C-alpha positions as a LaTeX table, in Angstrom:
\begin{tabular}{lrrr}
\hline
Residue & $x$ (\AA) & $y$ (\AA) & $z$ (\AA) \\
\hline
Met1 & 95.65 & 108.41 & 87.88 \\
Asp2 & 94.05 & 111.46 & 86.34 \\
Ala3 & 92.36 & 109.75 & 83.37 \\
Gly4 & 88.93 & 109.30 & 84.93 \\
Leu5 & 87.03 & 106.36 & 86.29 \\
Asp6 & 86.56 & 104.22 & 83.16 \\
Pro7 & 90.27 & 103.33 & 82.65 \\
Leu8 & 90.56 & 102.49 & 86.37 \\
Leu9 & 87.52 & 100.18 & 86.17 \\
Ala10 & 88.98 & 98.56 & 83.03 \\
Met11 & 92.19 & 97.79 & 84.94 \\
Leu12 & 90.24 & 96.46 & 87.91 \\
Trp13 & 88.33 & 93.98 & 85.72 \\
Asn14 & 91.33 & 92.99 & 83.55 \\
Arg15 & 91.73 & 89.25 & 84.27 \\
Glu16 & 95.41 & 89.36 & 83.29 \\
Leu17 & 96.24 & 91.89 & 86.01 \\
Arg18 & 97.07 & 90.12 & 89.27 \\
Asn19 & 98.48 & 91.32 & 92.60 \\
Ala20 & 98.74 & 94.94 & 91.50 \\
Val21 & 99.24 & 98.09 & 93.54 \\
Leu22 & 97.68 & 101.26 & 92.18 \\
Cys23 & 98.17 & 104.70 & 93.65 \\
Thr24 & 95.77 & 107.57 & 93.06 \\
His25 & 94.26 & 110.66 & 94.62 \\
Gly26 & 91.41 & 110.68 & 97.14 \\
Glu27 & 88.81 & 112.05 & 94.72 \\
Thr28 & 89.47 & 109.17 & 92.30 \\
Ile29 & 89.31 & 106.59 & 95.08 \\
Gly30 & 86.09 & 108.24 & 96.25 \\
Gln31 & 84.57 & 107.88 & 92.78 \\
Leu32 & 85.73 & 104.26 & 92.49 \\
Val33 & 84.45 & 103.23 & 95.93 \\
Ala34 & 81.13 & 105.02 & 95.36 \\
Arg35 & 80.71 & 103.28 & 91.99 \\
Leu36 & 81.57 & 99.87 & 93.45 \\
Ala37 & 79.20 & 100.49 & 96.39 \\
Gly38 & 76.41 & 101.13 & 93.89 \\
Asp39 & 77.25 & 97.83 & 92.18 \\
Gly40 & 77.01 & 95.75 & 95.38 \\
Phe41 & 80.54 & 96.21 & 96.74 \\
Asp42 & 81.15 & 93.87 & 99.72 \\
Leu43 & 82.60 & 96.39 & 102.16 \\
Lys44 & 84.47 & 95.76 & 105.41 \\
Gly45 & 84.74 & 98.97 & 107.39 \\
Pro46 & 83.55 & 102.53 & 106.85 \\
Leu47 & 82.91 & 104.03 & 103.44 \\
His48 & 85.48 & 106.83 & 103.55 \\
Trp49 & 89.00 & 107.48 & 102.36 \\
Pro50 & 91.05 & 109.65 & 104.74 \\
Lys51 & 94.35 & 111.12 & 103.55 \\
Gly52 & 97.08 & 108.49 & 103.62 \\
Ser53 & 94.66 & 105.56 & 103.71 \\
Thr54 & 94.76 & 102.42 & 101.60 \\
Trp55 & 91.94 & 100.37 & 100.12 \\
Met56 & 92.59 & 96.67 & 99.66 \\
Leu57 & 90.36 & 95.30 & 96.89 \\
Gln58 & 89.81 & 91.70 & 95.86 \\
Arg59 & 87.82 & 90.89 & 92.75 \\
Ser60 & 86.19 & 87.67 & 91.67 \\
His61 & 84.65 & 86.53 & 88.41 \\
Asn62 & 82.55 & 83.60 & 89.68 \\
Gly63 & 79.63 & 83.93 & 87.29 \\
Arg64 & 79.54 & 87.69 & 87.75 \\
Cys65 & 82.13 & 90.33 & 88.56 \\
His66 & 82.27 & 91.12 & 92.25 \\
Val67 & 84.60 & 93.18 & 94.45 \\
Arg68 & 85.28 & 92.92 & 98.16 \\
Gly69 & 87.15 & 95.70 & 99.89 \\
Arg70 & 88.56 & 96.83 & 103.17 \\
Leu71 & 89.81 & 100.21 & 104.34 \\
Leu72 & 93.25 & 100.25 & 105.92 \\
Glu73 & 93.43 & 103.40 & 108.04 \\
Pro74 & 96.45 & 105.73 & 107.65 \\
Leu75 & 99.61 & 104.67 & 109.44 \\
Glu76 & 100.29 & 106.53 & 112.65 \\
Leu77 & 103.89 & 107.46 & 113.38 \\
Asp78 & 104.67 & 108.62 & 116.90 \\
Gly79 & 100.94 & 109.07 & 117.52 \\
Arg80 & 100.50 & 111.33 & 114.47 \\
Val81 & 98.63 & 110.66 & 111.24 \\
Pro82 & 100.37 & 112.06 & 108.13 \\
Thr83 & 98.81 & 115.30 & 106.84 \\
Val84 & 100.79 & 115.74 & 103.63 \\
\hline
\end{tabular}
C-alpha cells in the first residue's frame, strides 16, 4: 500500500472489515506500528519488522478503539531467512 498511513488506519478501524490480510512494505508497517505504539498498542514481542515478517493485529472497540499485536518472525527455510 503506497497511499500513506491514513487510509491504512481507516481500514484497520473499519468495523465491517473482518479477518483481512493486508500486505505492505516495511516502511509502511514501521509507520503503522510506531503510530499504534504511541496510541497504547498492546504489543507481544519486539517492536521491529524484519524483512519477510508478519504482524498479526487484533482490534477491539470495547468503549474505545484498541489494538493488540504480535510479531511473527520470518519463516526459515533450510536454516535460511529470505532476503528478497
